N, C-alpha and C positions, 0 to 999 in steps of 0.2 A: 411128464413134467409140465407144470402149469406155465402159461404164457404170461410175460410181464404185462402188468396194467399200464397201458400206454398213457392214460390220463394221470395216473400217479407218477410216472416217469417224467412227464412234462411239468407237473407241479414242482418236482424235485430239482429239474433243470432251472426252472424259473426262480425258485427259492435260492439256489446256489448263486445264480447270476445277480440276484437282487442283493444278497449279502456281500458279494464281491464288489458290486457298484458302490455300495454304501462305504465299504472298506477302503475303496481306492478313489474317494471323492477328491475335490480340489484341495491342495495344500493348505489353503486358508481355512477350509472347514475342518480338516484334520488337526490343525495346530490350534488347540484350545488355549485360551488365555490362562496364564498362571501368575500367581502373585508370591512375592517373596522380597526378601531384602537383598540389595545388590551393592556391590562395591561402586561408589559414585564415580571413581577414577575410570571405570570401564564404560562409562556412559558419556556421550557427547552430545551437544546441542543439535537440534534438528537443522537441516539445511533450509528448512522453512520457518525457522525461529522468528517469531514476531515481536518478541519482547526484548527491548534494548536495555539490558541490564546496566550499561554504563550511564543511561539516562534515567534509571529507576531512582525513586526517592530512597536515599540511604537510610533515613530514619525508618521508613516503612520495612525495607528489607532487613534492617537491624531488628526490628520487633519480631518479624517472622523467624529470624534466626534464633533469638532468644526463646521464643515459644517452642521451637523444635528442640533446642538443647534441653529445655526443661522437662520436655516429655520423653527424652531419650530418642527421639526420632520423629519423622513426619507421620502423623496419624492418618492424613489423607494421601493415598497412594498416588504417585505419578504414573504416567503410562510410557512404556518404552517399546521398541521394536528392534529386531536384530539388524545391526548396521551392515552395509555392504562391504565385503572384504577389499578395501582399497587403502592405499598408503595414505589417503586423505582423511581417513576415519580416525580423527584425533579429538581429544577434549581440549578445554581452554588452557590446560597446562602442558599441551603437546604430547600426552601419553596416548598410545594406540588403544583404541576402544573396541568394544564388541557390540554395543548397543547405541541406539539413537533415541533421543527423547521425542515422544509424540506430543506430550504436554506436560507442564509442571516444571519449567526451567527455573523459577524462583526457588522452589522446594529443593530441587536438585542442587542448585548453587549453594544453598544454606548447608546442605549435608556435606557437600564437597568441602566448604570452608571449615566446617566442624570436624571433619575427618570421621564421620559415622556412616554406617549403611543407609541407603535410602530405600524406603518402602515403594515397590513399584509393581505394576501389572504388565506383564510382557505379552504382547499380542502381535500377530502379523497383520499390517494394514498397508494399503497402498497410499500414495501421495495425496490423492484427493480426499480420502477418508481421514488421513492425518490432518490436513488443514481444516476440515469440517469439525473434527473433534476438538482441535486446538481453539477454534473460534467459539464453540460452545463452552469449553473450559474457562476461556478468558472472561466470557460474559457472566459466568457463575461466580467467579472468584475476584479478579481485578481486571476490569476493562481496559483495553489498550487505549492509549491516546490517539487523537485523530492523526497526528503525524506518524506514529508507529503503524497505524493501520495503512496509511498512504504508502509507506515504504514496503510494507508487506505485500499490498496489492500491486505495486509497481514490479516487485520481484517476480510474482506469479505471471504477470503479463509479460514480462521479458523472457521468462522460461517457457511461456506458451502452455502453462498447466490447464488453462481453460482457453476455449476457442474465442471468446469475447469478454468484454467487461460485463456484459449483461448476464452472460452464462455464470460468471464468477460471482455476481451479486446474487443470482438465483440460488446457486449451490451453497452459498455461505449465508443465505437468508438476510441480506443486507439491501438496503434501499439503493438503487442505481445512482440516484442523485448524490447520495452520501459517498458512494464509491468514487464518483468523479470529484467531489470536494476533497476527499482524502488524498487522491492522486495529485491534485493541484498543490496541496500543502507539501507533499514529498518532492515536488519539483520547484520549490521556492528558490530564488537565487541564494548563492552561499553567503553574501553580505548581509541578507536579511536573517538567515539563521544564526549568523555570528552576533547579531544585535539583540537576540533574545536569550534570556537566562537559560531556557532549555526549550527546544522545539515542542517538547511534549506539552507544553502549556498552551499551545494553540488549539482552538476548538474548531469543529467542522465548519460552523458558520463564518469563521475568520477567513476561510478560502474565498468566499464570495467578495468580501471587503478588500482583501489583499489582491485578489485577481483584478477587481475594478481599478484599484490604485496603480497596479503595474500596467494594465492596458491603457490607462489614460496618460501615464507618465513614467515609464519603466525606468529610464536613466535618473529621473528625478527621485523616484522612490528609493533607488539603490544608493544615491547620493546622500539622502536623508538618513538611511540606515547607517552608512559608514560615519556620518557626522555624529550621530547618536552614540555610536560604539567609541569614537574618540573623545567625546565630551563627557558623557555620563557612564559609559560602560553598558553592558547588556541590561536590558529592561524586562520586566515581567511580560508575558505574552499579550495580555489584555491591553497593557499601556503601550506597548510597541505597535499594535494594530491601531490604536486610537491615534498615535502620533503619525504613523505612515499615512492613514486614510485622510486625516485633516490637513497635514502638511502638503501632501501630494495633491490634494484637491485644490489647495490655494495656488500652488505652483502651476498646476495644469489648467487653471482658469484663465490665465493670461496667455496672449498670443505668443508663439515662440517659433524660432527658426530650427529648433532641434527636432529631428524626427521622432515620432511617438510610435512605439511598437504595438501591434495589435495581437492579442493572445487569445487562442481558443483552446480550452482544456489543457492549459499549461504550455502550449506549443505556439511559437511565434510564427504567424501567417502572413505578415506584412507590416508595413509602417505608413504613416501619414505625416504630413508636414503642413503646418499653418503658418503663413508668412505675415509678418506685421502689416503688410499692405492688404491683407485679406484673401490673397490667393491660396488655393489649397491643392495639394497633390498627394497622391496615394500610389504606393508600390506594393504589389502582391507577390508572395513567394510561391504562387502556383498559377497554373494557366487556366483560362477561361475558354469555354466552348463559345462558338459563334452566337448561339442562342443566349448564353449568359452574358455575353458582351452587349447584346442588344438590350437585355433587360436592365443592365447596369446603366447603360446610356440613357435609358428611359427614366430610370430613378434619378439619375443626376439632373436631367432636363426638368423633372418635376420640382427639384429643390430650387433650380435657377428660376423658374417661373413664378415660384412663390415669393421670390425677392426682388427680382428685377427681369427685364426682358433680356433674353440671351444675347441678342445682337448688340446690346449696350455695353456688354463686358469686353474689354480688349482681348484679342485672341491670345496674347502672351500671358494673360493672367487666368485663362480658363483652366478648369480642373484637368489634370493629366493623370491617367491611370496606366501604369506599366505592369506587366506581368513578366516575372523572371523565371 
């Protein structure tokens, strides 16, 4: 009886192991994407949905609905993934769902309104991959407004999807400066949002203008927004920004006893007060190290030296800095 060929046996074992390895790969690799028409009632918006359909242009959404109705359905497929089996998995009508939208919320909404199946690609993707594909899809079809971007970024920051704003900007291929601007728009005071026809009308560069107005005179800017709403009603975004920046600048130019809030990236970090007599005080909402206190004192002294001799200023009217 001939002996078995050890080399051949080894090759057979390796081949079987290799086939087994490929057959038992990760679930993501095994689950190939499939395309078909799905009942839109079984699909719910993504928890990372960045499109505010309530703020969408009704005319544009209406045109899309008409186009989909005329062709008997959406020709460009949306993408979905299987939803987690929880009691919270529901669509906008409250029906229990099986799938979650990765991208294509507007097309899905139109098919849901029309009561027709929606063409979709079903694929297993994680949350990071989902928001990346959602971002690309938005840029290719209808870009998000700066305000929608800001709310989306704020939600991802709150849920800690990324470790930092910088990583989020990198993963989504966005400029870090634009991410900060969008976040500032998302944190605008409610009274300013009420004074605009739609917050989606704000542009990214408006964040800088509104941020300066609020930093210079937050209470005054909010008061102006309230007055606009009472007298003329909500204004277009561009006009509201012009009114707030011009009016707030004129109000902030005069000396006031009202404290002015200092804002950094949409967060209040302190306030300063300029008295009509010329005295100046500042209150910070964070503590300073000994080294920082020395540096601050040196900076203040340099200001005083540029105007008058320090000793000529009455002690009661010298600058006071408090850390709380």
